[in-house]
Rosetta silent file (secondary structure, phi, psi, omega in degrees, C-alpha in Angstrom):
SEQUENCE: MLGTHKRTLTSAPNWNSVRRTRQVRTVVVCLPPDTDPRRLPELAATRLRLHSLTANGTVQHFVARTRRTSKLIDCWQGVTSGGPIRLLDLAAMRHQAAAAASARWQLWQHVTAGTRPAQPFWQFLDRHRADPDRYPLERAQSEYISQPRVLAMKVHNAMPNRICELPTGSLEIFQAGPGTYVSVAALAAVPADGLAALHGSHTGDGYLTTASERLADQLTYLQAANAHIDGLHPNQPLAAMAIPV
SCORE:     score description
SCORE:     0.000 S_00000001
   1 L     0.000 -146.413  176.622   94.580  101.910  103.100 S_00000001
   2 L   -90.017   36.222 -178.080   92.963   99.911  100.327 S_00000001
   3 L   125.634  154.562 -179.194   90.617   98.241  102.757 S_00000001
   4 L   -72.443  138.762 -178.971   90.641   96.929  106.222 S_00000001
   5 E   -86.255  133.377 -177.731   92.770   93.898  106.690 S_00000001
   6 E  -108.602  120.546  172.661   90.824   90.865  108.099 S_00000001
   7 E  -143.933  166.553  179.370   92.733   88.300  109.970 S_00000001
   8 L   -84.572  143.985  174.017   92.211   85.841  112.749 S_00000001
   9 L  -111.708  146.161  178.081   93.226   86.679  116.189 S_00000001
  10 L   -85.330  157.209 -173.251   94.039   84.061  118.787 S_00000001
  11 L   -62.570  -27.465  171.063   92.099   84.133  122.040 S_00000001
  12 L  -141.456  158.685 -172.242   95.263   85.259  123.806 S_00000001
  13 L   -74.854   73.848  177.144   98.558   86.611  122.458 S_00000001
  14 L   -89.794   -0.426  177.558  100.264   83.250  122.152 S_00000001
  15 L    72.137   29.196  168.408  101.729   84.436  118.947 S_00000001
  16 L   -99.207  130.166 -178.617   99.986   81.966  116.620 S_00000001
  17 L   -90.565 -161.615  157.943   98.684   83.680  113.549 S_00000001
  18 L   116.700 -151.278 -152.687   96.229   82.570  111.020 S_00000001
  19 L   -34.262  170.528 -168.492   92.546   82.319  109.997 S_00000001
  20 L  -110.852  122.393  174.930   90.098   85.275  109.691 S_00000001
  21 L  -134.301  -38.075 -175.447   87.320   86.248  112.060 S_00000001
  22 E  -131.419  154.973  174.605   87.478   89.832  113.133 S_00000001
  23 E   -64.876  134.737 -179.340   88.856   93.078  111.645 S_00000001
  24 E  -143.635  160.915  167.856   92.330   94.033  112.609 S_00000001
  25 E   -95.455  147.360  177.158   94.966   96.382  111.476 S_00000001
  26 E  -109.375  121.662 -178.150   98.268   94.827  110.371 S_00000001
  27 E  -119.109  126.690 -178.648  101.294   96.613  111.739 S_00000001
  28 E   -95.629  135.136 -176.262  104.830   95.617  110.653 S_00000001
  29 E  -116.994  130.614  175.620  107.567   95.869  113.351 S_00000001
  30 E   -89.719  138.149  179.833  111.215   96.286  112.518 S_00000001
  31 L  -133.110  169.430 -175.713  113.560   94.517  114.955 S_00000001
  32 L   -59.396  150.255  172.312  117.409   94.280  115.398 S_00000001
  33 L   -55.885  148.423  176.874  119.442   92.165  113.009 S_00000001
  34 L    61.492   17.807  173.135  119.891   88.552  113.823 S_00000001
  35 L   -55.721  139.753 -177.605  117.115   88.476  116.429 S_00000001
  36 L   -68.761  127.319 -177.366  116.245   84.930  117.400 S_00000001
  37 H   -51.804  -32.420 -173.935  113.137   84.067  115.357 S_00000001
  38 H   -71.337  -18.250 -177.076  111.422   82.518  118.377 S_00000001
  39 H  -101.349    1.625 -174.445  111.557   85.864  120.178 S_00000001
  40 H   -62.173  -51.153  174.693  110.233   87.950  117.286 S_00000001
  41 H   -51.143  -50.210  178.303  106.641   87.984  118.463 S_00000001
  42 H   -58.823  -46.999 -176.918  107.382   88.832  122.028 S_00000001
  43 H   -73.751  -38.594 -179.935  109.831   91.622  121.134 S_00000001
  44 H   -67.957  -32.970  174.481  107.548   93.086  118.433 S_00000001
  45 H   -65.390  -36.117  177.195  104.639   93.192  121.019 S_00000001
  46 H   -66.239  -38.505  175.976  106.935   94.925  123.435 S_00000001
  47 H   -63.548  -43.141 -177.387  107.863   97.502  120.821 S_00000001
  48 H   -65.717  -35.147  179.195  104.307   98.175  120.030 S_00000001
  49 H   -67.856  -20.485  175.369  103.360   98.774  123.640 S_00000001
  50 L   -66.179  -24.974  179.741  105.978  101.604  123.561 S_00000001
  51 L  -103.828   13.179  178.978  103.495  103.214  121.056 S_00000001
  52 L    64.548   36.597  176.916  100.411  102.428  123.200 S_00000001
  53 L  -123.329  129.835 -174.886   99.401   99.624  120.880 S_00000001
  54 L  -102.314  123.622  173.448   98.350   96.162  122.070 S_00000001
  55 L   -95.645  130.562  178.458   98.960   93.130  119.754 S_00000001
  56 L   -95.120   15.385  179.926   96.691   90.198  119.993 S_00000001
  57 L   143.288  175.290  171.803   98.988   88.007  117.953 S_00000001
  58 E   -83.733  168.239  176.230  100.882   87.666  114.768 S_00000001
  59 L  -141.293  137.639 -177.640   99.364   87.688  111.383 S_00000001
  60 L   -70.522  117.870 -171.996  100.447   85.999  108.215 S_00000001
  61 L  -138.215  -32.551 -168.500  101.445   88.834  105.913 S_00000001
  62 E   -98.318  139.426  168.340  104.791   88.245  104.158 S_00000001
  63 E   -77.654  131.701  177.569  105.590   86.035  101.185 S_00000001
  64 E   -89.138  136.930  175.770  108.428   83.650  101.978 S_00000001
  65 L  -107.130   14.839 -176.794  111.235   83.071   99.587 S_00000001
  66 L  -143.542  161.664  168.968  112.553   80.102  101.419 S_00000001
  67 L  -102.830    6.225  177.815  111.458   76.857  103.020 S_00000001
  68 L   -77.617   75.402 -177.025  113.830   77.376  105.883 S_00000001
  69 H   -68.363  -13.689  170.462  110.984   77.664  108.272 S_00000001
  70 H   -62.742  -23.438 -179.098  113.141   77.660  111.292 S_00000001
  71 H   -87.302   -6.935 -171.889  114.164   81.143  110.366 S_00000001
  72 L  -128.728  163.481  178.507  110.443   82.339  110.022 S_00000001
  73 E  -116.233  134.620  175.467  107.448   82.570  112.299 S_00000001
  74 L    54.300   51.383 -178.335  104.135   81.035  111.521 S_00000001
  75 L   -88.882  128.132 -175.552  105.072   79.985  107.957 S_00000001
  76 E  -146.008  119.024  178.663  102.249   78.211  106.161 S_00000001
  77 L    45.999   49.830  171.685  102.047   77.552  102.367 S_00000001
  78 L    79.405    9.594 -178.377  104.596   80.096  101.479 S_00000001
  79 E  -125.228  137.463 -175.976  103.144   82.842  103.726 S_00000001
  80 E  -138.223  156.273  171.341  104.780   83.897  107.013 S_00000001
  81 L   -79.267  -10.228  174.939  104.360   86.359  109.877 S_00000001
  82 E   158.304  171.591 -179.322  107.903   87.430  109.728 S_00000001
  83 E   161.025 -175.885  176.091  111.569   86.726  109.595 S_00000001
  84 E   -58.001  139.771 -177.283  114.816   88.207  108.168 S_00000001
  85 H   -52.805  -39.677 -176.067  114.225   90.467  105.133 S_00000001
  86 H   -62.053  -18.842  178.736  116.503   88.326  102.987 S_00000001
  87 H  -101.174    5.910  179.321  114.117   85.377  103.493 S_00000001
  88 E  -109.840  143.401  179.590  110.968   87.506  102.642 S_00000001
  89 L  -102.327   79.990 -177.754  110.006   88.153   98.998 S_00000001
  90 H   -61.995  -35.297 -174.558  108.938   91.838   99.249 S_00000001
  91 H   -69.126  -31.640  179.771  109.025   92.280   95.529 S_00000001
  92 H   -72.842  -25.464  173.478  106.604   89.412   95.010 S_00000001
  93 H   -68.249  -46.273 -176.602  104.276   90.977   97.528 S_00000001
  94 H   -66.743  -44.088 -177.147  104.188   94.244   95.729 S_00000001
  95 H   -62.777  -45.368  171.698  103.742   92.540   92.349 S_00000001
  96 H   -58.750  -39.932 -179.394  100.797   90.392   93.716 S_00000001
  97 H   -72.921  -36.321  178.776   99.087   93.389   95.294 S_00000001
  98 H   -68.036  -39.982  178.527   99.396   95.405   91.999 S_00000001
  99 H   -63.536  -44.477  176.729   97.886   92.460   90.024 S_00000001
 100 H   -66.887  -35.748  177.628   94.976   92.121   92.350 S_00000001
 101 H   -69.062  -32.725  171.246   94.366   95.778   92.437 S_00000001
 102 H   -58.040  -42.882  179.159   94.234   95.977   88.756 S_00000001
 103 H   -74.611  -31.717  178.650   91.449   93.415   88.579 S_00000001
 104 H   -66.974  -36.716 -176.371   89.732   95.116   91.508 S_00000001
 105 H   -71.494  -38.438 -179.930   89.757   98.543   89.806 S_00000001
 106 H   -62.056  -41.029  174.045   88.250   97.001   86.670 S_00000001
 107 H   -57.142  -53.346  174.839   85.425   95.536   88.869 S_00000001
 108 H   -48.688  -46.450 -178.352   84.903   98.868   90.483 S_00000001
 109 H   -60.689  -40.490  178.192   84.627  100.563   87.175 S_00000001
 110 H   -66.801  -49.421 -179.296   81.926   98.071   86.107 S_00000001
 111 H   -61.015  -33.965 -176.504   80.028   98.363   89.406 S_00000001
 112 L  -101.570    6.891 -178.788   80.020  102.208   89.405 S_00000001
 113 L   -51.955  128.329  179.017   79.513  102.601   85.708 S_00000001
 114 L    86.581   -5.850  174.919   77.009  105.511   85.002 S_00000001
 115 L   -93.423  148.180 -177.817   77.485  107.125   88.427 S_00000001
 116 L   -77.245  152.742  172.453   78.853  110.562   88.955 S_00000001
 117 L   -54.668  142.709 -175.878   82.169  111.068   90.932 S_00000001
 118 L  -115.463  158.694  178.587   81.489  111.172   94.650 S_00000001
 119 L   -86.907  132.637  174.801   83.055  113.130   97.487 S_00000001
 120 L   -62.379  159.774 -172.776   85.191  110.964   99.842 S_00000001
 121 H   -61.885  -37.369 -175.324   84.002  110.606  103.426 S_00000001
 122 H   -60.923  -23.793  173.814   86.714  112.889  104.820 S_00000001
 123 H   -61.434  -46.026  172.821   85.106  115.841  103.225 S_00000001
 124 H   -60.773  -38.730  177.203   81.968  115.252  105.077 S_00000001
 125 H   -63.542  -41.780  176.027   83.940  114.544  108.190 S_00000001
 126 H   -58.114  -41.910  178.256   85.696  117.934  107.900 S_00000001
 127 H   -64.246  -43.188  177.262   82.337  119.723  107.688 S_00000001
 128 H   -65.266  -44.964 -174.335   81.161  117.976  110.824 S_00000001
 129 H   -64.190  -32.312  177.520   84.312  118.744  112.691 S_00000001
 130 H   -73.625  -21.931 -178.696   84.052  122.474  111.675 S_00000001
 131 L  -156.548   71.530 -176.340   80.509  122.737  113.023 S_00000001
 132 L   -63.808  -21.128  178.290   79.343  119.560  114.921 S_00000001
 133 L   -75.028  -44.874  179.662   76.228  121.186  116.209 S_00000001
 134 L   -80.931  -18.997 -179.445   74.829  122.243  112.904 S_00000001
 135 L  -133.136   73.171 -173.328   76.325  119.352  111.006 S_00000001
 136 L   -69.325  168.513 -172.944   76.242  116.258  113.206 S_00000001
 137 H   -63.287  -40.442 -177.315   78.175  113.081  112.484 S_00000001
 138 H   -70.418  -25.300  175.404   75.022  111.113  111.599 S_00000001
 139 H   -76.392  -36.714  178.207   74.121  113.661  108.806 S_00000001
 140 H   -57.424  -52.796 -177.243   77.670  113.481  107.558 S_00000001
 141 H   -64.553  -38.448  178.528   77.529  109.635  107.305 S_00000001
 142 H   -63.476  -46.548 -179.352   74.004  109.773  105.785 S_00000001
 143 H   -71.121  -31.833  172.267   74.876  112.203  103.055 S_00000001
 144 H   -60.896  -56.016 -176.250   78.174  110.365  102.216 S_00000001
 145 H   -58.356  -38.613 -174.299   76.300  107.004  101.858 S_00000001
 146 L   -70.712   -4.416  172.466   73.530  108.496   99.839 S_00000001
 147 L   -69.171  131.195 -174.591   75.788  109.364   96.820 S_00000001
 148 H   -49.956  -39.987 -179.584   74.932  107.047   94.023 S_00000001
 149 H   -65.843  -36.891  177.098   78.476  105.933   93.505 S_00000001
 150 H   -74.048  -40.484  170.626   78.979  104.973   97.099 S_00000001
 151 H   -45.311  -48.155 -177.569   75.573  103.322   97.084 S_00000001
 152 H   -64.864  -29.932  179.806   76.580  101.192   94.134 S_00000001
 153 H   -78.266  -35.168  177.334   79.639  100.061   96.036 S_00000001
 154 H   -64.611  -44.731  179.488   77.643   99.214   99.156 S_00000001
 155 H   -61.927  -41.245  174.024   75.111   97.271   97.169 S_00000001
 156 H   -54.493  -42.846 -174.250   78.047   95.281   95.609 S_00000001
 157 H   -68.123  -27.022  178.936   79.472   94.652   99.048 S_00000001
 158 H   -81.247  -11.459 -175.098   76.122   93.259  100.251 S_00000001
 159 L   -70.521  128.178 -179.924   75.930   90.703   97.420 S_00000001
 160 L   -65.815  -23.826 -179.614   76.610   87.199   98.889 S_00000001
 161 L  -108.126   23.551  179.893   78.527   85.832   95.881 S_00000001
 162 L   -61.762  151.311 -177.624   80.682   88.899   95.320 S_00000001
 163 L   -75.423  -39.426 -177.206   84.206   88.320   94.003 S_00000001
 164 L  -157.920  172.031  172.667   85.713   90.742   96.397 S_00000001
 165 L   -86.151  151.709  169.030   84.896   93.787   98.573 S_00000001
 166 L  -113.333   88.182 -174.910   85.033   97.370   97.183 S_00000001
 167 L   -63.109  124.167 -179.671   85.834   99.238  100.312 S_00000001
 168 H   -65.577  -17.967  177.974   84.184  102.685  100.293 S_00000001
 169 H   -67.263  -20.110  178.175   87.097  103.969  102.339 S_00000001
 170 H   -92.850    9.272 -175.685   89.124  103.590   99.067 S_00000001
 171 H   -50.891  -52.010 -177.694   86.740  105.787   97.044 S_00000001
 172 H   -57.509  -48.038  178.791   89.261  108.552   96.532 S_00000001
 173 H   -65.292  -44.273  176.271   91.940  106.125   95.292 S_00000001
 174 H   -50.769  -50.194 -171.206   89.471  104.362   92.982 S_00000001
 175 H   -72.860  -14.044  172.803   88.464  107.631   91.466 S_00000001
 176 L   -67.307  -12.942  178.510   92.135  108.650   90.976 S_00000001
 177 L   110.273  163.619 -172.245   92.355  106.165   88.150 S_00000001
 178 H   -65.665  -40.311 -177.294   93.718  102.652   87.548 S_00000001
 179 H   -65.563  -39.099 -179.382   97.344  103.661   87.566 S_00000001
 180 H   -76.961  -34.489  168.059   97.239  105.345   90.860 S_00000001
 181 H   -54.875  -46.003 -173.152   95.090  102.637   92.408 S_00000001
 182 H   -76.559  -34.349  174.198   97.431   99.857   91.419 S_00000001
 183 H   -64.783  -37.764  176.358  100.573  101.883   92.577 S_00000001
 184 H   -66.893  -36.881  179.553   99.092  102.612   95.943 S_00000001
 185 H   -64.063  -38.692  178.479   98.219   98.928   96.368 S_00000001
 186 H   -68.472  -37.733 -178.135  101.794   98.018   95.573 S_00000001
 187 H   -66.214  -37.196  179.445  103.157  100.617   97.972 S_00000001
 188 H   -76.951  -11.124 -165.663  100.834   99.289  100.692 S_00000001
 189 H   -68.063  -48.429 -174.284  101.578   95.648  100.235 S_00000001
 190 L   -80.066  -57.255 -170.433  104.668   95.491  102.603 S_00000001
 191 L   -79.989  -10.231 -179.269  104.093   98.191  105.383 S_00000001
 192 E    54.993 -130.591 -175.398  100.381   97.663  105.581 S_00000001
 193 L   -96.475  -10.782 -178.775   98.554   99.838  108.033 S_00000001
 194 E  -162.912  158.742  176.242  101.425  100.849  110.305 S_00000001
 195 E  -144.427  121.834  171.116  105.208  100.464  110.656 S_00000001
 196 E   -88.740   88.918 -173.892  107.087  100.398  113.939 S_00000001
 197 L   -92.300  177.164  176.683  110.454  101.511  112.502 S_00000001
 198 L   -76.447  150.082 -178.656  113.893  101.949  113.899 S_00000001
 199 L   -65.854  138.336 -179.171  114.377  105.440  115.292 S_00000001
 200 L  -168.972  174.602 -173.970  115.816  107.855  112.684 S_00000001
 201 L   -62.752  -33.156 -174.597  115.575  111.437  111.423 S_00000001
 202 L  -100.040    2.196 -176.235  112.659  110.636  109.128 S_00000001
 203 L  -113.977    3.823  174.382  110.746  108.359  111.423 S_00000001
 204 L    59.077 -122.641 -178.487  109.976  110.752  114.344 S_00000001
 205 L   -79.076   -6.122  177.830  109.136  108.548  117.423 S_00000001
 206 L   106.469    1.473 -178.015  109.521  105.454  115.452 S_00000001
 207 E  -120.243  129.111  177.989  105.915  104.737  114.586 S_00000001
 208 E  -120.166  133.328  171.724  104.553  105.558  111.057 S_00000001
 209 L  -163.455  167.286 -178.322  101.056  105.369  109.887 S_00000001
 210 L   -67.032  139.383 -178.379   98.672  107.505  107.754 S_00000001
 211 L   -78.342  -20.909 -178.201   97.374  110.643  109.354 S_00000001
 212 L  -162.676  179.225  172.608   93.889  110.251  107.604 S_00000001
 213 L   -79.611   -3.366  175.536   92.138  108.545  104.788 S_00000001
 214 L   -53.576  134.004  176.350   93.103  111.445  102.444 S_00000001
 215 H   -56.314  -43.433 -176.313   95.086  109.961   99.443 S_00000001
 216 H   -58.234  -46.455  179.523   97.806  112.701  100.030 S_00000001
 217 H   -63.033  -33.277  178.704   98.246  111.442  103.685 S_00000001
 218 H   -67.788  -45.079 -176.584   98.349  107.801  102.653 S_00000001
 219 H   -68.236  -34.174  170.623  101.038  108.541  100.101 S_00000001
 220 H   -54.996  -44.848  175.310  103.035  110.431  102.633 S_00000001
 221 H   -63.367  -56.275 -175.054  103.027  107.418  104.958 S_00000001
 222 H   -54.596  -44.353  178.479  103.647  104.854  102.203 S_00000001
 223 H   -58.756  -43.288  178.451  106.589  106.672  100.882 S_00000001
 224 H   -69.332  -45.767 -171.040  108.255  107.043  104.253 S_00000001
 225 H   -61.930  -51.292  178.184  107.428  103.531  105.213 S_00000001
 226 H   -65.699  -38.580  179.055  108.798  101.821  102.030 S_00000001
 227 H   -60.667  -39.950 -179.109  111.865  104.013  102.096 S_00000001
 228 H   -71.807  -42.245  176.518  112.668  102.810  105.639 S_00000001
 229 H   -59.819  -49.912 -179.463  112.003   99.226  104.837 S_00000001
 230 H   -67.356  -17.193  178.498  114.071   99.225  101.716 S_00000001
 231 L   -95.034    9.919 -178.457  116.973  100.810  103.552 S_00000001
 232 L   -85.172  160.050  174.891  117.159   98.087  106.255 S_00000001
 233 L   -68.383  147.809 -177.669  119.929   95.367  106.363 S_00000001
 234 L   -61.682  -31.122 -178.171  118.998   92.066  104.760 S_00000001
 235 L   -76.693  -11.250 -173.656  119.527   90.287  108.173 S_00000001
 236 L   -71.132  122.472 -176.592  117.080   92.672  109.870 S_00000001
 237 E   -85.800  152.665  165.161  113.752   90.742  110.685 S_00000001
 238 E  -115.211  141.012  170.540  110.197   92.091  110.240 S_00000001
 239 E  -128.386  135.735 -179.161  107.150   90.851  112.119 S_00000001
 240 E   -96.798  120.976 -175.920  103.537   91.424  111.152 S_00000001
 241 E  -118.020  149.948 -177.752  101.332   91.901  114.260 S_00000001
 242 E  -100.206  128.470  173.823   97.424   92.069  114.466 S_00000001
 243 E  -119.066  121.869  178.842   96.057   95.211  116.216 S_00000001
 244 E   -54.623  142.193  169.671   92.302   95.225  116.819 S_00000001
 245 L   -63.917    0.000    0.000   90.302   97.970  115.079 S_00000001
């Protein structure tokens, strides 16, 4: 997506969310309407195990549109790990993500000014997979990183007082232009890195995620995930769970 989500995991899955220490994926789990909020983390973890995913806890991900914290989980300063959709401000999440992405793209343009367009990593990875003996993974990684545009991003990310990260995994989206970058950020705001959806004709086995870092694959996932979420009943709860990378 537009960069790896960093959240804090608890030492054991006691369903407390919060602070940031290691890299995780954020997976959103859809649960039956009117589920007791106290059971959301437990039921979400159970659903993820059906997809061979182990949750290490909840993660604060959603913007709350209410102060009725009894209906939400891990709500703190207007951010929550989950609850009924009617109590979550999904529109605000998309708007905030788009605004942040616009500023991030402008920064990226400044950081990479004067560099030529670079090939995304998946192109090097495809070459490696096609002939791993003649084109080892180490060479693929080295040649990808040695591109001046990627080097400029990595130098920026190494600076101690940087405003924000410019994830090299988002290179293809950055290069697609500000409109695409902002739109993808808005689309990724709610479903994040994966969606455990209700079973349906367009959700397959019920778990949706991107097939690769290719922009086309990311858009396929985000379109399906947002369509599923936007079609849910307002009383249906969502829970955001932390999955270690």
